[in-house]
C-alpha positions in Angstrom: -22.5 -99.2 55.9 -19.4 -101.1 56.9 -16.4 -99.2 58.3 -14.4 -100.1 55.2 -17.0 -98.1 53.2 -16.8 -95.0 55.3 -17.0 -91.9 53.2 -14.0 -89.5 53.4 -13.9 -85.8 52.5 -11.1 -84.3 50.5 -9.5 -83.2 53.7 -9.9 -86.7 55.2 -8.2 -88.3 52.2 -5.4 -85.7 52.4 -4.9 -86.5 56.1 -5.0 -90.2 55.5 -2.5 -90.1 52.6 -0.3 -87.4 54.2 -0.7 -85.1 51.2 -2.2 -81.6 50.8 -5.8 -81.0 49.9 -4.6 -79.2 46.8 -2.8 -82.4 45.7 -6.0 -84.4 46.2 -7.9 -81.9 44.1 -5.1 -82.0 41.4 -5.3 -85.8 41.3 -9.1 -85.6 41.0 -8.9 -83.1 38.1 -6.3 -85.2 36.3 -8.3 -88.4 37.0 -5.2 -89.8 38.7 -6.5 -90.3 42.2 -9.0 -92.7 43.7 -12.6 -92.8 42.4 -15.0 -90.4 44.0 -18.7 -89.9 44.3 -20.8 -86.8 44.7 -23.3 -86.7 47.6 -25.4 -83.6 47.7 -22.9 -81.8 45.5 -20.0 -82.7 47.8 -17.1 -84.9 46.8 -16.6 -88.0 48.9 -14.3 -91.0 48.7 -15.1 -94.5 49.7 -12.5 -95.8 52.1 -12.4 -99.1 50.2 -11.6 -97.2 47.0 -8.9 -95.2 48.7 -7.4 -98.4 50.1 -7.4 -100.0 46.7 -5.8 -96.9 45.1 -3.1 -96.8 47.7 -2.4 -100.5 47.3 -2.2 -100.1 43.5 0.4 -97.4 43.9 2.5 -99.5 46.3 6.1 -99.8 45.2 8.2 -102.9 46.2 11.8 -102.1 47.0 14.3 -103.6 44.8 16.3 -106.4 46.5 20.0 -105.8 46.2 22.0 -108.5 44.4 25.2 -109.5 46.2 
């Protein structure tokens, strides 16, 4: 497995995104967060999916017009 496809736990995703674990769970329940997989009944997130989700939610600042 490549490093980019490392599996993250809910806690790992929360730490990476600097949000609470409860927020990660809320996103998952609302289907708003990154895709997840279940491994032995445990929720895991592929690092590549998390990176894609973060990039999709990237907001470009508005350039001021002078």
